[in-house]
C-alpha positions in Angstrom: 81.3 108.1 89.0 78.1 108.6 86.9 76.2 110.5 89.6 79.2 112.8 90.4 79.6 113.7 86.7 75.8 114.4 86.2 76.0 116.6 89.5 78.8 118.6 87.9 76.8 119.1 84.7 73.6 120.1 86.5 75.3 123.0 88.4 76.9 124.5 85.4 75.5 127.7 83.9 74.1 126.0 80.8 71.3 124.3 82.6 69.4 122.0 80.0 65.6 122.6 79.6 65.0 119.0 80.9 66.2 119.9 84.4 63.7 118.5 86.9 60.6 120.5 87.5 62.4 123.8 87.6 61.7 127.1 86.1 64.2 128.1 83.1 64.7 131.4 85.1 66.2 129.4 88.0 69.9 129.7 88.3 72.2 128.5 91.0 75.4 130.2 91.6 78.0 128.0 93.2 81.4 130.0 94.0 84.5 128.3 92.7 86.3 127.2 95.9 89.9 125.9 95.5 90.0 122.5 97.1 93.1 120.4 97.5 92.4 117.4 95.5 90.5 115.2 98.0 88.4 112.5 96.2 86.5 109.5 97.4 89.0 106.9 98.6 89.0 103.3 99.8 90.6 102.9 103.2 93.0 100.1 103.4 94.2 98.2 106.6 97.7 98.6 107.9 100.3 96.0 107.1 99.5 92.3 107.9 102.3 92.3 110.5 100.8 95.4 112.1 97.2 94.1 112.0 98.4 90.8 113.5 100.4 92.6 116.3 97.3 94.6 117.1 95.0 91.4 117.1 97.5 89.7 119.5 97.9 92.7 121.8 94.2 92.7 122.5 93.5 89.0 122.1 91.0 89.6 119.4 91.3 86.1 117.9 89.8 84.6 121.2 87.2 87.3 121.3 86.1 86.4 117.8 85.7 82.8 118.8 83.3 83.8 121.5 81.4 86.2 119.4 80.9 83.7 116.4 79.9 80.8 118.5 76.2 80.0 117.8 74.5 78.5 120.9 70.9 79.5 120.2 70.1 78.4 116.5 66.5 79.8 116.6 67.6 83.2 118.0 68.7 85.4 115.0 69.7 88.4 117.1 72.3 86.4 118.9 75.1 87.5 116.6 74.2 91.2 117.4 73.2 91.1 121.0 75.9 88.8 122.2 78.9 91.0 121.5 76.9 94.1 122.7 76.4 92.5 126.1 80.0 91.3 126.2 81.2 95.0 125.5 78.9 96.0 128.5 80.4 93.3 130.6 84.0 94.5 129.7 82.9 97.9 130.7 82.0 96.7 134.2 85.5 95.3 134.4 86.9 98.7 133.3 85.0 100.3 136.2 86.8 98.0 138.6 90.1 98.7 137.0 89.7 102.5 137.3 88.5 102.5 140.8 91.3 100.1 141.8 94.0 102.4 140.4 96.3 103.5 143.3 98.2 106.1 141.4 97.6 109.5 143.2 97.9 111.5 140.1 95.2 109.4 138.0 92.1 111.3 137.1 89.7 108.9 138.7 86.8 111.3 139.1 86.4 112.4 135.5 87.2 109.0 134.1 84.5 107.4 136.3 82.1 110.0 135.0 83.0 109.2 131.3 82.7 105.4 132.0 79.3 105.9 133.6 78.1 107.8 130.5 79.6 105.2 128.2 77.9 102.4 130.1 74.5 104.3 129.8 75.1 104.8 126.1 75.7 101.0 125.6 72.6 100.1 127.6 70.5 102.3 125.4 71.8 100.7 122.2 71.3 97.2 123.7 67.6 98.3 124.4 67.2 99.5 120.9 68.5 96.2 119.5 65.8 94.3 121.8 63.1 96.7 120.7 63.8 95.8 117.0 63.9 92.2 117.9 60.3 92.4 119.3 58.9 94.2 116.2 60.0 91.4 113.8 57.7 88.5 113.2 60.6 86.1 112.6 62.7 87.3 115.7 59.9 88.1 118.2 60.0 85.6 121.2 63.1 83.6 120.2 65.5 85.0 122.9 66.5 82.8 125.8 64.6 84.2 128.6 63.2 83.1 132.0 59.6 84.0 132.9 59.8 85.0 136.5 56.1 85.1 137.0 55.6 81.4 136.2 57.7 80.4 139.3 54.5 79.8 141.3 56.1 81.9 144.1 58.9 79.5 144.6 62.3 81.1 144.8 65.5 79.1 144.2 67.9 80.0 146.9 71.2 79.5 145.0 72.2 83.1 145.2 70.8 83.9 141.7 67.3 85.1 142.7 66.0 87.8 145.0 62.5 88.5 145.9 61.3 92.1 145.1 57.7 92.3 146.3 54.6 90.4 146.8 51.2 92.0 146.3 48.3 90.3 148.2 46.4 87.8 146.1 48.9 88.0 143.1 52.0 86.1 142.0 55.3 86.8 143.7 57.5 88.9 141.5 61.1 88.2 141.5 64.2 89.7 139.8 67.0 87.3 138.7 70.5 88.5 139.4 73.3 87.1 137.3 75.8 84.9 139.2 78.8 85.6 136.8 78.5 89.2 135.9 80.7 91.8 137.8 77.9 94.3 138.1 76.2 92.7 141.1 79.7 92.4 142.8 80.4 96.2 142.0 77.0 97.0 143.9 78.2 95.3 147.0 81.9 97.1 147.0 81.6 100.3 148.8 84.0 102.0 146.5 81.8 101.2 143.5 78.5 101.1 145.0 77.1 104.5 143.8 78.4 103.7 140.2 76.7 100.2 140.1 73.5 101.6 141.4 73.3 104.3 138.8 73.9 101.6 136.2 71.2 99.4 137.6 68.7 102.2 137.4 69.9 103.0 133.9 69.1 99.4 132.8 65.6 99.7 134.5 64.8 103.0 132.7 66.2 102.0 129.3 64.5 98.5 129.1 61.0 99.9 129.8 60.0 99.4 126.2 61.5 96.0 125.9 59.8 92.7 126.3 62.3 91.4 128.7 65.1 92.9 130.9 68.8 91.9 131.3 68.7 90.3 134.8 71.7 92.0 136.3 70.0 92.9 139.5 68.1 95.9 138.3 64.7 96.6 140.2 62.5 95.1 137.4 59.5 97.0 138.8 57.3 95.6 136.0 58.1 92.0 136.5 59.4 91.4 133.1 60.9 88.1 132.0 64.8 88.0 132.3 67.3 87.2 129.7 69.5 84.2 130.4 72.5 86.7 130.7 75.1 84.2 131.9 74.1 81.7 129.2 74.3 84.4 126.4 77.0 86.7 127.6 79.5 84.2 129.1 81.0 86.6 131.7 83.5 83.9 132.9 84.8 83.5 129.4 85.0 87.2 128.9 86.8 87.7 132.2 89.2 84.9 131.4 90.6 87.3 128.7 91.3 90.1 131.1 95.1 89.5 131.3 96.9 91.5 128.6 99.9 89.8 126.8 101.9 92.8 128.0 101.0 92.8 131.7 104.6 92.5 132.3 105.2 96.1 131.3 104.3 97.0 134.9 102.2 100.2 133.4 98.8 100.8 134.8 97.7 102.4 131.4 98.2 99.0 129.7 95.1 97.5 131.4 93.2 100.8 130.5 94.3 100.6 126.9 93.7 96.9 126.7 90.1 97.2 128.1 89.2 100.1 126.1 90.1 98.4 122.8 88.2 95.2 123.7 85.1 97.4 124.3 85.8 99.1 120.9 86.3 96.1 118.9 83.1 94.4 120.3 81.0 97.3 119.1 82.8 97.4 115.8 81.8 93.7 115.5 78.1 94.6 116.3 78.1 97.4 113.7 79.4 94.9 110.9 76.6 92.4 111.8 73.9 95.4 111.6 75.2 96.6 108.3 74.9 93.1 106.8 71.3 93.2 108.0 70.7 96.7 106.5 71.6 95.1 103.1 69.2 92.3 103.7 66.3 94.4 104.7 66.9 96.8 101.6 66.8 93.8 99.3 63.6 92.5 101.0 62.0 95.9 100.7 61.7 96.3 104.7 62.7 100.0 104.2 61.3 101.2 107.6 63.3 98.4 109.5 66.4 99.2 107.4 66.1 102.9 108.4 66.0 101.8 112.0 69.3 99.7 111.6 70.9 102.7 109.8 70.2 104.9 112.7 71.6 102.2 115.0 74.7 102.3 113.0 75.0 106.0 113.1 74.8 105.7 117.1 77.4 103.2 117.1 79.7 105.4 115.2 79.0 108.0 117.8 79.7 105.6 120.7 83.1 104.5 119.0 84.1 108.1 119.1 83.1 108.2 122.9 85.2 105.1 123.5 88.2 106.7 121.7 87.8 109.8 123.9 88.7 107.8 126.9 92.3 108.0 125.6 92.2 111.6 126.6 92.2 110.8 130.4 95.3 108.6 130.3 98.3 110.0 132.0 100.5 111.4 129.2 103.9 110.1 130.4 102.7 106.6 131.3 100.9 106.3 128.1 103.8 107.5 126.0 106.0 105.1 127.9 103.6 102.2 127.2 103.5 103.3 123.6 107.3 102.7 123.4 107.1 99.5 125.6 104.6 98.1 123.0 106.6 99.4 120.0 103.2 100.6 118.6 104.8 102.4 115.7 107.3 100.8 113.4 109.5 102.8 111.1 108.0 101.5 107.8 104.3 101.8 108.9 102.5 105.0 107.6 98.8 103.9 108.2 96.9 105.4 111.2 96.6 103.4 114.4 92.9 102.8 113.8 93.7 101.0 110.5 95.2 98.2 112.4 91.7 97.1 113.1 90.7 95.1 110.1 87.0 95.3 111.1 87.0 99.0 111.5 88.2 99.3 107.9 85.7 96.8 106.8 82.8 98.5 108.4 84.0 101.9 107.0 84.0 100.3 103.4 80.6 98.7 104.0 79.1 102.0 105.1 80.5 103.8 102.0 79.3 100.9 99.8 75.5 101.4 100.9 75.6 104.3 98.3 75.0 101.7 95.6 71.6 100.8 97.4 70.1 104.2 96.6 68.8 103.3 93.0 67.3 100.2 94.5 65.6 102.2 97.2 64.3 104.7 94.7 63.2 102.2 92.2 65.2 103.4 89.3 68.3 102.4 87.4 71.4 104.4 86.8 71.3 106.2 83.6 74.5 105.0 81.6 74.6 108.4 79.9 74.8 110.4 83.2 71.2 111.5 83.2 69.4 112.7 86.2 67.3 109.7 86.9 68.3 109.2 90.5 68.1 112.9 91.3 64.6 113.3 89.8 63.4 110.2 91.6 64.7 111.6 94.9 63.2 115.0 94.3 59.7 113.4 93.5 60.1 111.2 96.8 60.9 114.2 98.9 58.1 116.5 97.5 55.3 113.8 97.3 55.6 112.6 100.8 53.9 109.2 100.0 56.5 106.7 100.8 57.8 108.2 103.8 59.6 105.1 104.9 61.9 105.5 101.9 62.6 109.1 103.0 63.4 107.7 106.4 66.0 105.2 104.9 67.8 107.9 102.7 68.0 110.3 105.6 69.4 107.5 107.7 72.1 106.5 105.1 73.3 110.3 105.0 73.3 110.3 108.9 75.7 107.3 108.7 78.0 109.2 106.5 78.0 112.3 108.8 78.6 110.1 111.9 81.4 108.2 110.0 83.2 111.2 109.0 82.9 112.9 112.5 84.4 109.7 114.0 87.6 110.0 111.9 87.8 113.8 112.5 87.5 113.1 116.1 89.9 110.3 116.1 92.6 112.6 114.5 92.0 115.1 117.3 92.5 112.3 119.9 95.9 111.4 118.2 97.0 114.9 118.3 96.2 115.3 122.1 97.4 111.9 123.0 100.6 111.5 120.9 101.2 114.8 119.2 100.5 116.3 115.8 103.4 114.5 114.1 102.0 111.2 115.0 98.6 112.2 113.8 100.0 112.8 110.3 101.3 109.3 109.9 104.7 107.9 111.2 105.9 111.2 112.5 106.4 112.5 108.9 105.1 115.9 107.9 103.1 116.2 104.8 103.1 119.0 102.4 100.3 121.7 102.6 99.1 120.5 99.1 98.4 116.9 100.3 96.1 115.3 102.9 96.9 112.2 105.2 94.6 109.3 104.9 92.5 110.5 108.0 92.0 113.9 106.6 91.0 112.4 103.3 88.3 110.4 105.1 86.4 113.2 106.5 87.1 115.8 103.9 86.1 113.7 100.9 83.0 114.5 98.8 79.6 113.2 99.8 78.8 109.5 99.2 75.4 110.4 97.9 75.9 113.0 95.1 72.4 112.5 93.6 70.7 113.0 96.9 72.8 116.1 97.6 71.9 117.5 94.2 68.2 116.7 94.6 68.1 118.7 98.0 70.1 121.5 96.4 67.7 121.8 93.5 64.5 121.3 95.7 65.8 124.0 98.1 66.5 126.4 95.1 63.2 125.5 93.7 61.3 126.7 97.0 63.4 129.8 97.1 62.5 130.6 93.4 58.8 129.9 94.1 58.9 132.3 97.1 60.7 135.0 95.3 58.2 134.7 92.3 55.3 134.9 94.8 56.6 138.1 96.3 56.9 139.7 92.9 53.4 138.8 92.1 52.2 140.2 95.4 54.2 143.3 94.8 52.6 143.9 91.3 49.0 143.4 92.7 49.7 146.2 95.3 50.9 148.5 92.6 
């Protein structure tokens, strides 16, 4: 790569005089650290047969049909918000599954706490998506909502509306409750009542800055319009997919694994749509909104790691028995389990490819001779503090890189704990000490943004050099 070669030249001992805005006395000493040949790699999905088996196991083809169906032509956020809401609805089903587990040895207490935390994280992301929608001139006001304050105090007694309060002389405020969602039903079940109430209050709190709320039975103290949740999320269609193709295994962890991966794949699909929007916004010079989307992608990577951590609470014996019942590992398959998800591999590639947008953001072209154009432009941008929205965006791009690498590092640790260290290294075959498996390569590979890395290195050394020079001058004056 051009930038990587230039970075290597810049940190060498014969620093050219044209180095960006630095004194000739400035020298950077970088110790020679032996590294085992990890370079930038392009992840590839597992074999077609393994990917197809994975998609069949979790009924992803049917989920994709629901995700990709366009029912509101004027609502641009539909492709992002719909799968996010459906992931939330599947989580409600997971709560029911966990609390209905009759196994005396199941760790229901900790799993319930984890799912509560996971639900809150999802609600937070959904609120951020809706807030972004409200900020755009082309997306504001396009969501399918019901304005409850325009009902002229007439309540529809079909089980879908509940009166909250009425202030004398003012319009009656009502809160719409979804008829098809599982959450209102969980709120009426004694076993899950406390969990459901906590979720409802989380929705109320997280949606405070949004122009409308979800309509799942939350208090809605401000009387906001409600999203047409049942029309958008289609809970009945989602719960029609609750049966796994392998329910005959008679293994409780099968339903946990099945539900967990449906939540995971839903958010992977959301990330895919947002990454596409990042590219569009960069090309249209909407740098501030592109930065917001990048930070949203970063949060989704963290959410994916949180979802994967649910595997740690599955019973070891039941899970390993299920692994063999499902024949999850074939003898000729060496790719990690996560690479059976084609969309996970796709969003990984897309996140790495965002590095090619850096010259466009900085307004410079890559020097074919390996010159420091991008690095110099980045240093000017950081030091001048004029186009701060570009700084936001560059920082957000590097935040995505960090979250992506942390996800794959954490995923490998989950594999080790759940299946054993041999499985984490690919097909149970030990690799030599001089090589890295594909997961390790992903989180150990060099930075995706070498020019930004070099710019910060030299900018930091520049400030250090200035401080040292200033101290020397003050010392001479005292003498």
